[in-house]
Backbone as JSON, one array per atom type, in Angstrom:
{
  "sequence": "MTSKYEKRREAVFKHLTEERHLDPSRYRFTYDDETANFMLFNLSGKVVGYQQYRPAADKTQDNDPRHSRYFTYVSKFGGLQDAKEGDYKWYQKVWPLNLMFGRSYPWSPRRDRKFFDIAVWGLETYNYRSDVLFVVEGVFDAVRLHNLSLPCVAALSNDVKNLQPWLNATSRHVVVVCDGNKAGRELAELGHEAVMLPEGKDLGDMTDAEVEQVVKKWTWEWDGKSYE",
  "N": [[-5.23, -14.32, -54.71], [-4.15, -13.94, -51.41], [-2.43, -11.21, -50.05], [0.63, -10.61, -48.14], [0.34, -8.38, -46.55], [-2.47, -8.19, -46.29], [-2.99, -10.57, -44.92], [-1.67, -10.1, -42.49], [-3.17, -7.93, -41.65], [-5.69, -9.1, -41.35], [-5.02, -10.75, -39.23], [-4.64, -8.91, -37.17], [-7.25, -7.93, -36.9], [-8.56, -10.28, -36.12], [-7.3, -10.72, -33.69], [-8.26, -8.5, -32.24], [-11.04, -8.98, -32.14], [-11.35, -11.6, -31.15], [-9.45, -12.15, -29.08], [-9.43, -9.77, -27.68], [-12.06, -9.23, -27.4], [-13.59, -7.39, -28.84], [-16.37, -5.8, -30.29], [-16.95, -5.14, -33.5], [-19.1, -3.82, -34.66], [-20.0, -2.0, -32.89], [-18.27, 0.11, -32.39], [-16.3, 2.98, -33.49], [-13.51, 2.67, -35.27], [-10.21, 2.25, -36.7], [-7.97, 0.1, -38.53], [-4.86, -1.49, -39.42], [-2.2, -3.48, -40.81], [-0.61, -3.59, -38.58], [-1.47, -1.96, -36.45], [-4.24, -0.7, -34.43], [-6.6, 1.93, -34.27], [-8.23, 4.07, -32.07], [-10.74, 6.43, -31.75], [-10.86, 9.31, -29.65], [-13.03, 11.14, -27.52], [-14.51, 14.22, -26.29], [-16.95, 15.33, -23.84], [-18.87, 16.61, -25.33], [-18.98, 15.2, -27.61], [-17.07, 15.64, -29.47], [-14.25, 14.92, -31.5], [-11.14, 14.64, -30.05], [-8.73, 13.43, -29.99], [-6.74, 10.39, -30.19], [-6.2, 6.87, -29.57], [-3.6, 4.69, -30.18], [-3.15, 1.28, -30.78], [-0.86, -1.28, -30.65], [-0.55, -4.47, -31.13], [1.68, -6.3, -31.2], [3.77, -5.02, -29.97], [6.09, -4.05, -27.33], [4.88, -3.89, -24.09], [6.02, -2.38, -22.1], [7.24, -0.19, -23.16], [7.63, 3.41, -23.55], [5.3, 6.16, -24.21], [5.3, 6.06, -27.26], [4.72, 6.46, -30.67], [5.8, 4.74, -32.55], [6.87, 2.5, -31.32], [5.58, 1.75, -28.95], [3.14, -0.28, -27.25], [0.78, 0.93, -26.55], [-0.2, 4.08, -27.58], [-1.09, 7.36, -26.92], [-2.73, 10.23, -28.03], [-3.75, 13.51, -27.42], [-5.43, 16.45, -28.26], [-4.26, 19.74, -27.52], [-5.74, 21.99, -27.77], [-8.17, 21.59, -29.13], [-9.7, 22.89, -31.13], [-10.21, 25.43, -30.21], [-8.11, 27.17, -30.35], [-7.98, 29.78, -31.24], [-9.2, 31.34, -29.42], [-9.48, 34.23, -27.28], [-7.17, 34.5, -24.98], [-6.6, 36.4, -23.0], [-8.93, 37.7, -22.46], [-10.98, 38.43, -20.06], [-13.74, 38.68, -19.76], [-14.64, 36.98, -21.73], [-13.77, 34.62, -20.61], [-15.33, 34.49, -18.26], [-17.82, 34.09, -19.39], [-17.55, 31.66, -20.72], [-16.7, 29.82, -18.81], [-18.8, 28.49, -17.19], [-19.64, 26.61, -19.04], [-17.54, 24.97, -19.44], [-17.3, 22.53, -17.99], [-19.38, 21.0, -19.03], [-18.51, 20.55, -21.59], [-16.33, 19.02, -21.21], [-13.88, 20.28, -20.75], [-11.14, 22.18, -19.5], [-10.22, 25.35, -18.33], [-8.08, 26.85, -16.6], [-8.16, 29.96, -15.04], [-5.98, 32.68, -15.51], [-4.25, 35.75, -15.26], [-2.16, 35.84, -16.97], [-1.18, 35.48, -20.37], [-0.23, 33.12, -21.25], [-1.35, 30.89, -20.14], [-2.28, 27.45, -19.49], [-3.99, 25.36, -21.81], [-6.14, 22.6, -22.13], [-7.51, 19.45, -23.21], [-10.04, 17.19, -22.14], [-10.14, 13.83, -22.67], [-11.86, 10.87, -23.41], [-12.62, 7.36, -23.88], [-15.28, 5.46, -25.27], [-17.74, 6.68, -25.33], [-19.75, 5.94, -27.01], [-21.37, 4.23, -25.65], [-22.67, 5.72, -23.84], [-25.55, 6.64, -22.1], [-28.04, 8.92, -21.9], [-30.23, 8.71, -20.31], [-29.55, 7.14, -18.27], [-28.62, 6.15, -14.9], [-26.16, 5.67, -13.96], [-22.61, 5.52, -14.43], [-19.85, 3.78, -15.52], [-16.35, 3.75, -14.92], [-13.21, 2.98, -16.19], [-9.74, 2.03, -16.63], [-8.51, 1.41, -19.19], [-9.02, 0.96, -22.81], [-9.7, -1.73, -23.54], [-10.5, -2.74, -21.15], [-12.86, -1.34, -20.8], [-14.32, -2.36, -22.94], [-15.04, -4.92, -22.04], [-17.02, -4.41, -20.15], [-18.87, -3.07, -21.72], [-19.74, -5.2, -23.26], [-21.38, -6.43, -21.51], [-23.51, -4.82, -21.54], [-23.2, -2.51, -20.02], [-22.85, 0.93, -19.35], [-19.87, 2.61, -19.99], [-16.78, 4.36, -19.68], [-13.39, 4.78, -20.73], [-10.74, 6.01, -18.88], [-8.11, 6.34, -19.58], [-5.05, 8.05, -19.87], [-5.68, 10.35, -18.51], [-5.34, 13.09, -16.26], [-6.33, 12.67, -12.96], [-7.33, 14.79, -11.42], [-8.14, 16.61, -13.34], [-10.09, 15.2, -14.66], [-12.14, 14.81, -12.84], [-14.02, 17.09, -12.57], [-15.21, 16.83, -15.07], [-16.57, 14.39, -14.88], [-18.3, 15.02, -12.81], [-20.0, 16.74, -14.11], [-21.63, 15.06, -15.54], [-23.62, 14.23, -13.88], [-24.11, 11.67, -12.93], [-24.17, 8.53, -11.15], [-21.11, 7.46, -10.34], [-19.16, 4.68, -10.93], [-16.16, 3.21, -10.32], [-13.99, 0.88, -11.71], [-11.07, -0.59, -11.0], [-7.51, -1.31, -11.18], [-5.44, -2.88, -8.66], [-3.19, -1.32, -8.13], [-0.99, 1.59, -7.73], [-1.83, 3.55, -9.62], [-4.41, 2.66, -10.0], [-5.54, 3.09, -7.49], [-5.52, 5.86, -7.39], [-7.27, 6.42, -9.48], [-9.58, 5.44, -8.37], [-10.49, 7.46, -6.75], [-12.16, 8.99, -8.26], [-14.73, 8.03, -8.25], [-18.1, 7.49, -6.94], [-18.42, 5.04, -5.96], [-16.11, 2.32, -5.74], [-14.51, -0.44, -7.25], [-12.02, -2.5, -6.43], [-9.67, -4.35, -8.12], [-7.89, -7.51, -7.81], [-4.32, -7.47, -7.23], [-2.35, -7.26, -10.13], [-4.36, -8.05, -11.81], [-6.66, -7.28, -14.45], [-9.61, -6.05, -16.1], [-9.57, -6.53, -18.85], [-8.12, -8.88, -19.2], [-9.48, -10.84, -17.91], [-11.68, -13.72, -17.53], [-14.97, -14.22, -18.97], [-16.75, -15.02, -16.98], [-15.43, -14.14, -14.66], [-15.46, -11.37, -15.03], [-18.2, -10.85, -14.96], [-18.67, -11.51, -12.31], [-17.37, -9.44, -11.0], [-18.98, -7.22, -11.48], [-21.47, -7.93, -10.55], [-23.2, -6.73, -8.8], [-24.56, -4.82, -10.15], [-27.13, -4.33, -12.57], [-28.3, -3.81, -15.9], [-30.48, -2.32, -18.26], [-30.86, -1.38, -21.59], [-32.98, 0.28, -22.27], [-33.3, 2.05, -20.3], [-35.15, 1.83, -18.27], [-34.77, 0.11, -16.21], [-32.66, -0.26, -13.56], [-30.54, -1.49, -11.14]],
  "CA": [[-4.22, -14.67, -53.71], [-4.08, -12.97, -50.32], [-1.09, -10.67, -49.85], [1.13, -10.65, -46.77], [-0.28, -7.26, -45.83], [-3.85, -8.56, -45.98], [-2.95, -11.61, -43.9], [-1.33, -9.46, -41.22], [-4.32, -7.1, -41.28], [-6.7, -10.03, -40.86], [-4.56, -11.24, -37.93], [-4.92, -7.85, -36.21], [-8.69, -7.92, -36.69], [-8.88, -11.48, -35.36], [-6.84, -10.47, -32.33], [-9.17, -7.54, -31.6], [-12.38, -9.53, -31.94], [-11.35, -12.86, -30.41], [-8.67, -12.08, -27.85], [-9.77, -8.54, -26.96], [-13.52, -9.22, -27.23], [-14.12, -6.17, -29.44], [-17.48, -5.93, -31.22], [-16.68, -4.1, -34.51], [-20.32, -3.1, -35.03], [-20.34, -1.07, -31.82], [-17.3, 1.19, -32.23], [-15.65, 3.61, -34.62], [-12.06, 2.49, -35.17], [-9.54, 1.84, -37.93], [-6.85, -0.81, -38.26], [-4.07, -1.92, -40.57], [-1.52, -4.75, -40.55], [0.19, -3.51, -37.35], [-2.08, -1.19, -35.37], [-5.64, -0.3, -34.43], [-6.7, 3.3, -33.77], [-9.52, 4.34, -31.47], [-10.97, 7.86, -31.61], [-11.18, 9.77, -28.31], [-13.99, 12.22, -27.58], [-14.89, 14.88, -25.05], [-18.35, 15.1, -23.51], [-19.73, 17.17, -26.38], [-18.94, 14.31, -28.76], [-16.06, 16.13, -30.4], [-13.01, 14.15, -31.53], [-10.04, 15.44, -29.52], [-7.49, 12.66, -29.98], [-6.87, 8.98, -30.54], [-5.25, 5.94, -28.97], [-3.11, 3.66, -31.1], [-2.84, 0.0, -30.13], [0.03, -2.1, -31.47], [-0.55, -5.74, -30.37], [2.96, -7.0, -31.14], [4.79, -4.19, -29.34], [6.42, -4.25, -25.92], [3.98, -3.1, -23.23], [6.8, -1.54, -21.19], [7.76, 0.99, -23.85], [6.96, 4.68, -23.26], [4.26, 6.59, -25.14], [5.97, 6.32, -28.54], [3.85, 5.93, -31.71], [6.48, 3.75, -33.38], [7.33, 1.32, -30.59], [4.75, 1.42, -27.79], [1.9, -1.02, -27.48], [-0.26, 1.94, -26.48], [0.2, 5.47, -27.77], [-2.27, 8.2, -26.8], [-2.56, 11.62, -28.39], [-4.9, 14.36, -27.14], [-5.21, 17.83, -28.67], [-4.15, 20.72, -26.45], [-6.65, 23.11, -28.0], [-9.48, 21.09, -29.49], [-10.45, 23.78, -31.99], [-10.4, 26.76, -29.62], [-6.82, 27.82, -30.26], [-8.09, 31.19, -31.58], [-9.87, 32.06, -28.34], [-8.67, 35.29, -26.69], [-6.83, 34.05, -23.64], [-6.55, 37.49, -22.04], [-10.24, 38.33, -22.36], [-11.6, 37.9, -18.84], [-15.17, 38.59, -19.97], [-14.83, 35.74, -22.47], [-13.57, 33.53, -19.66], [-16.5, 34.42, -17.38], [-18.93, 33.58, -20.17], [-17.33, 30.28, -21.12], [-16.38, 28.95, -17.68], [-19.87, 27.56, -16.8], [-19.81, 25.57, -20.05], [-16.34, 24.14, -19.54], [-17.52, 21.19, -17.48], [-20.25, 20.27, -19.92], [-17.79, 20.17, -22.79], [-15.16, 18.23, -20.86], [-12.69, 21.09, -21.0], [-10.79, 22.99, -18.34], [-9.41, 26.52, -18.64], [-7.75, 27.56, -15.37], [-7.95, 31.37, -15.33], [-4.78, 33.37, -15.07], [-4.1, 36.98, -16.03], [-1.12, 35.66, -17.96], [-1.7, 35.03, -21.66], [0.36, 31.83, -21.61], [-1.87, 29.83, -19.28], [-2.41, 26.2, -20.2], [-5.27, 24.87, -22.31], [-6.05, 21.17, -22.37], [-8.77, 18.76, -23.44], [-10.29, 15.93, -21.48], [-10.52, 12.86, -23.69], [-12.14, 9.53, -22.93], [-13.08, 6.44, -24.91], [-16.44, 4.67, -24.89], [-18.97, 7.48, -25.28], [-20.8, 5.27, -27.78], [-22.24, 3.5, -24.73], [-23.25, 6.65, -22.87], [-26.99, 6.75, -22.22], [-28.41, 10.1, -21.12], [-31.31, 8.38, -19.38], [-29.02, 6.23, -17.27], [-28.32, 6.69, -13.58], [-24.83, 5.24, -13.57], [-21.55, 5.51, -15.44], [-18.65, 3.07, -15.08], [-15.07, 4.3, -15.38], [-12.08, 2.05, -16.09], [-8.49, 2.65, -17.07], [-8.13, 1.22, -20.59], [-10.02, 0.67, -23.84], [-10.16, -3.11, -23.54], [-11.24, -2.92, -19.91], [-14.2, -0.81, -21.07], [-14.99, -3.29, -23.85], [-15.62, -6.04, -21.3], [-18.27, -3.96, -19.53], [-19.81, -2.81, -22.82], [-20.3, -6.48, -23.67], [-22.42, -6.75, -20.54], [-24.49, -3.73, -21.67], [-22.98, -1.5, -18.98], [-22.24, 2.15, -19.9], [-18.54, 2.72, -19.4], [-15.75, 5.1, -20.42], [-12.01, 4.53, -20.32], [-10.1, 7.27, -18.5], [-6.8, 6.39, -20.23], [-3.98, 8.68, -19.09], [-6.12, 11.64, -18.01], [-5.05, 13.46, -14.88], [-7.53, 12.48, -12.16], [-7.83, 16.1, -10.99], [-8.8, 17.24, -14.48], [-11.23, 14.39, -15.07], [-13.2, 14.85, -11.84], [-15.1, 18.0, -12.96], [-15.88, 16.26, -16.25], [-17.51, 13.38, -14.42], [-19.33, 15.68, -12.02], [-20.94, 17.36, -15.04], [-22.56, 14.06, -16.08], [-24.68, 14.02, -12.89], [-24.37, 10.24, -12.83], [-23.5, 7.79, -10.09], [-19.89, 6.97, -10.99], [-18.57, 3.47, -10.36], [-14.83, 3.0, -10.9], [-13.42, -0.46, -11.61], [-9.66, -0.26, -11.2], [-6.47, -2.23, -10.74], [-5.05, -2.69, -7.28], [-1.89, -0.65, -8.03], [-1.04, 3.01, -7.38], [-2.68, 4.25, -10.59], [-5.79, 2.25, -9.73], [-6.01, 3.76, -6.26], [-5.78, 7.26, -7.76], [-8.48, 6.42, -10.3], [-10.72, 5.14, -7.49], [-10.95, 8.71, -6.16], [-13.13, 9.62, -9.14], [-16.06, 7.44, -8.17], [-18.91, 7.4, -5.73], [-18.07, 3.7, -5.52], [-14.95, 1.78, -6.45], [-14.24, -1.87, -7.16], [-10.59, -2.71, -6.59], [-9.33, -5.69, -8.58], [-6.67, -8.05, -7.2], [-3.06, -7.04, -7.82], [-1.97, -7.98, -11.33], [-5.55, -8.4, -12.59], [-7.44, -6.2, -15.05], [-10.8, -6.58, -16.76], [-9.26, -6.97, -20.2], [-7.52, -10.21, -19.21], [-10.31, -11.77, -17.15], [-12.67, -14.52, -18.23], [-16.31, -13.64, -18.93], [-17.33, -15.31, -15.66], [-14.79, -13.27, -13.68], [-15.95, -10.01, -15.23], [-19.57, -10.82, -14.46], [-18.6, -11.54, -10.86], [-16.94, -8.12, -10.53], [-20.07, -6.24, -11.59], [-22.74, -8.61, -10.29], [-24.06, -5.85, -8.01], [-25.3, -3.92, -11.04], [-27.75, -4.83, -13.79], [-28.62, -2.65, -16.76], [-31.25, -2.51, -19.49], [-30.58, -0.21, -22.41], [-34.11, 1.2, -22.42], [-33.22, 3.01, -19.21], [-36.25, 1.65, -17.33], [-34.41, -0.75, -15.1], [-31.28, -0.22, -13.06], [-30.52, -1.8, -9.7]],
  "C": [[-4.11, -13.56, -52.67], [-2.64, -12.51, -50.1], [-0.67, -10.78, -48.39], [0.51, -9.55, -45.92], [-1.7, -7.63, -45.39], [-3.91, -9.62, -44.89], [-2.64, -11.01, -42.53], [-2.5, -8.61, -40.72], [-5.45, -7.97, -40.72], [-6.33, -10.55, -39.47], [-4.82, -10.19, -36.84], [-6.41, -7.82, -35.88], [-9.12, -9.12, -35.84], [-8.46, -11.32, -33.9], [-7.8, -9.56, -31.58], [-10.51, -8.18, -31.24], [-12.39, -10.78, -31.06], [-10.61, -12.77, -29.08], [-9.01, -10.86, -27.01], [-11.27, -8.3, -26.87], [-14.2, -8.0, -27.84], [-15.24, -6.49, -30.43], [-17.35, -4.83, -32.27], [-17.91, -3.31, -34.92], [-20.67, -2.0, -34.03], [-19.47, 0.18, -31.82], [-16.83, 1.75, -33.57], [-14.14, 3.47, -34.44], [-11.52, 2.09, -36.54], [-8.42, 0.89, -37.56], [-6.13, -1.12, -39.56], [-3.36, -3.21, -40.2], [-0.69, -4.74, -39.27], [-0.56, -2.89, -36.17], [-3.6, -1.09, -35.53], [-5.7, 1.08, -33.78], [-8.12, 3.58, -33.31], [-9.66, 5.84, -31.24], [-11.39, 8.19, -30.17], [-12.05, 11.02, -28.4], [-14.08, 12.94, -26.24], [-16.4, 14.74, -24.89], [-19.3, 15.64, -24.55], [-19.77, 16.28, -27.61], [-17.93, 14.72, -29.81], [-14.8, 15.27, -30.33], [-11.86, 15.05, -31.08], [-8.72, 14.67, -29.47], [-7.74, 11.23, -30.4], [-5.9, 8.16, -29.69], [-4.9, 4.89, -30.01], [-2.73, 2.42, -30.31], [-2.04, -0.86, -31.1], [0.21, -3.44, -30.76], [0.81, -6.39, -30.19], [4.05, -6.25, -30.39], [4.97, -4.52, -27.87], [5.56, -3.33, -25.06], [4.74, -2.13, -22.35], [7.34, -0.29, -21.85], [6.96, 2.24, -23.47], [5.96, 5.02, -24.36], [4.87, 7.05, -26.47], [5.13, 5.69, -29.65], [4.48, 4.83, -32.57], [6.78, 2.45, -32.66], [6.4, 0.88, -29.46], [3.55, 0.57, -28.18], [0.72, -0.06, -27.45], [0.36, 3.32, -26.68], [-1.06, 6.33, -27.79], [-1.92, 9.64, -27.15], [-3.86, 12.36, -28.11], [-4.54, 15.79, -27.52], [-5.14, 18.75, -27.47], [-5.19, 21.83, -26.57], [-8.05, 22.68, -28.41], [-10.33, 22.05, -30.29], [-10.67, 25.16, -31.44], [-9.08, 27.51, -29.5], [-6.88, 29.3, -30.59], [-8.79, 32.0, -30.5], [-8.93, 33.09, -27.71], [-8.38, 34.97, -25.23], [-6.9, 35.17, -22.61], [-7.89, 38.17, -21.82], [-10.99, 37.75, -21.17], [-13.11, 37.77, -19.0], [-15.51, 37.31, -20.73], [-14.72, 34.56, -21.52], [-14.79, 33.37, -18.76], [-17.69, 33.8, -18.11], [-18.79, 32.09, -20.44], [-17.18, 29.33, -19.93], [-17.53, 28.02, -17.28], [-20.07, 26.42, -17.79], [-18.64, 24.61, -20.1], [-16.59, 22.7, -19.12], [-18.38, 20.37, -18.44], [-19.54, 19.79, -21.18], [-16.49, 19.44, -22.47], [-13.85, 18.97, -21.0], [-12.4, 21.94, -19.76], [-9.87, 24.12, -18.75], [-9.1, 27.26, -17.34], [-7.44, 29.03, -15.67], [-6.65, 31.88, -14.74], [-4.69, 34.65, -15.86], [-3.0, 36.86, -17.08], [-1.71, 35.07, -19.23], [-1.14, 33.66, -22.05], [-0.16, 30.72, -20.72], [-2.17, 28.59, -20.12], [-3.85, 25.91, -20.61], [-5.11, 23.35, -22.48], [-7.44, 20.58, -22.5], [-8.83, 17.52, -22.58], [-10.8, 14.96, -22.53], [-10.74, 11.5, -23.06], [-12.55, 8.66, -24.11], [-14.29, 5.67, -24.39], [-17.74, 5.44, -24.84], [-20.08, 6.89, -26.13], [-21.81, 4.56, -26.87], [-22.95, 4.42, -23.75], [-24.74, 6.83, -23.13], [-27.45, 7.87, -21.31], [-29.58, 9.85, -20.18], [-30.82, 7.48, -18.25], [-28.76, 6.95, -15.95], [-26.87, 6.43, -13.17], [-23.87, 5.35, -14.74], [-20.34, 4.81, -14.84], [-17.42, 3.74, -15.68], [-13.99, 3.25, -15.15], [-10.85, 2.72, -16.66], [-8.28, 2.57, -18.58], [-9.28, 0.86, -21.51], [-10.58, -0.74, -23.69], [-10.78, -3.51, -22.2], [-12.69, -2.48, -20.12], [-14.99, -1.76, -21.96], [-15.69, -4.41, -23.09], [-16.92, -5.65, -20.62], [-19.31, -3.6, -20.59], [-20.49, -4.11, -23.26], [-21.35, -7.0, -22.71], [-23.52, -5.69, -20.53], [-24.41, -2.73, -20.53], [-22.33, -0.27, -19.61], [-20.92, 2.43, -19.21], [-17.63, 3.55, -20.3], [-14.39, 4.73, -19.85], [-11.32, 5.86, -20.07], [-8.74, 7.45, -19.15], [-5.79, 7.09, -19.33], [-4.38, 10.06, -18.57], [-5.69, 11.86, -16.57], [-6.36, 13.39, -14.09], [-8.15, 13.81, -11.76], [-8.56, 16.82, -12.12], [-10.08, 16.5, -14.87], [-12.4, 14.5, -14.1], [-14.33, 15.83, -12.19], [-15.89, 17.5, -14.16], [-16.93, 15.26, -15.82], [-18.64, 14.0, -13.59], [-20.41, 16.27, -12.92], [-21.93, 16.37, -15.61], [-23.75, 13.84, -15.16], [-25.08, 12.55, -12.78], [-23.65, 9.66, -11.62], [-22.31, 7.08, -10.73], [-19.33, 5.78, -10.22], [-17.25, 3.21, -11.07], [-14.4, 1.55, -10.66], [-11.95, -0.34, -11.96], [-8.73, -1.35, -10.67], [-6.08, -1.91, -9.31], [-3.69, -2.04, -7.1], [-2.07, 0.83, -7.7], [-1.96, 3.79, -8.31], [-4.15, 3.92, -10.36], [-6.36, 2.94, -8.51], [-6.31, 5.23, -6.53], [-7.07, 7.36, -8.57], [-9.72, 6.21, -9.44], [-11.3, 6.41, -6.87], [-12.03, 9.39, -6.99], [-14.56, 9.19, -8.87], [-16.79, 7.63, -6.86], [-18.72, 6.02, -5.1], [-16.87, 3.23, -6.33], [-14.83, 0.28, -6.19], [-12.76, -2.06, -7.44], [-10.32, -4.16, -6.98], [-8.07, -6.19, -7.88], [-5.42, -7.57, -7.93], [-2.71, -7.9, -9.03], [-3.13, -8.39, -12.22], [-6.12, -7.15, -13.24], [-8.56, -6.83, -15.86], [-10.49, -7.16, -18.13], [-8.73, -8.38, -20.29], [-8.35, -11.25, -18.49], [-11.2, -12.61, -18.06], [-14.03, -13.82, -18.13], [-16.94, -13.83, -17.55], [-16.74, -14.41, -14.58], [-15.28, -11.84, -13.79], [-17.37, -9.87, -14.69], [-19.6, -10.81, -12.94], [-18.25, -10.16, -10.3], [-18.11, -7.14, -10.49], [-21.44, -6.84, -11.27], [-23.71, -7.75, -9.48], [-24.97, -5.01, -8.9], [-25.91, -4.7, -12.2], [-28.22, -3.63, -14.58], [-29.44, -3.1, -17.95], [-31.14, -1.23, -20.3], [-31.75, 0.75, -22.56], [-34.19, 2.19, -21.27], [-34.3, 2.84, -18.16], [-35.86, 0.85, -16.11], [-32.93, -0.6, -14.77], [-31.3, -0.49, -11.58], [-29.13, -2.22, -9.29]]
}
């Protein structure tokens, strides 16, 4: 006999795969009877946080793990909390690597300067032989492009100014697909090209035909031999 917990858990999985178009064989994620959790990575492939998705929750709630539909946590240190902040020689040595590892350490002679990690979702689709990288706002927006075999990362709530050096380090042609609101216009600044969706529309809620229309300019083959 199936328990109530198992039934609710099955309902969450069904929601993810059928309504959110998630392919469980492609991603690393966990889920229970109320939430799904997606690991967030920096460019080096290191786990630096997670996003929790609660399908039944109110979308308007703030970033609260108990009540929000979306809750995002990103580590402030990412394993380098023991680094000597006041060591300028250390800073000079590490600074050229910061962009490659998706991390930013603004130098200041003060020992209390801020450390923060850049975290994105979707690096499973990143192809180092590719010429392009798509950027969208949310996890389920990225899923729709992954299903079309397009490499894409979700920027989530990253500060655009912090994310720009991270993207520059990829040396890829960045195409941003964003909503037509204020946040979308800010996100558009990250790309060499930007596709602005109609107000109130996002990739996660579009039909397959609508998503294909948005990205019809681009085609992609995973072997890296064809991109136009």
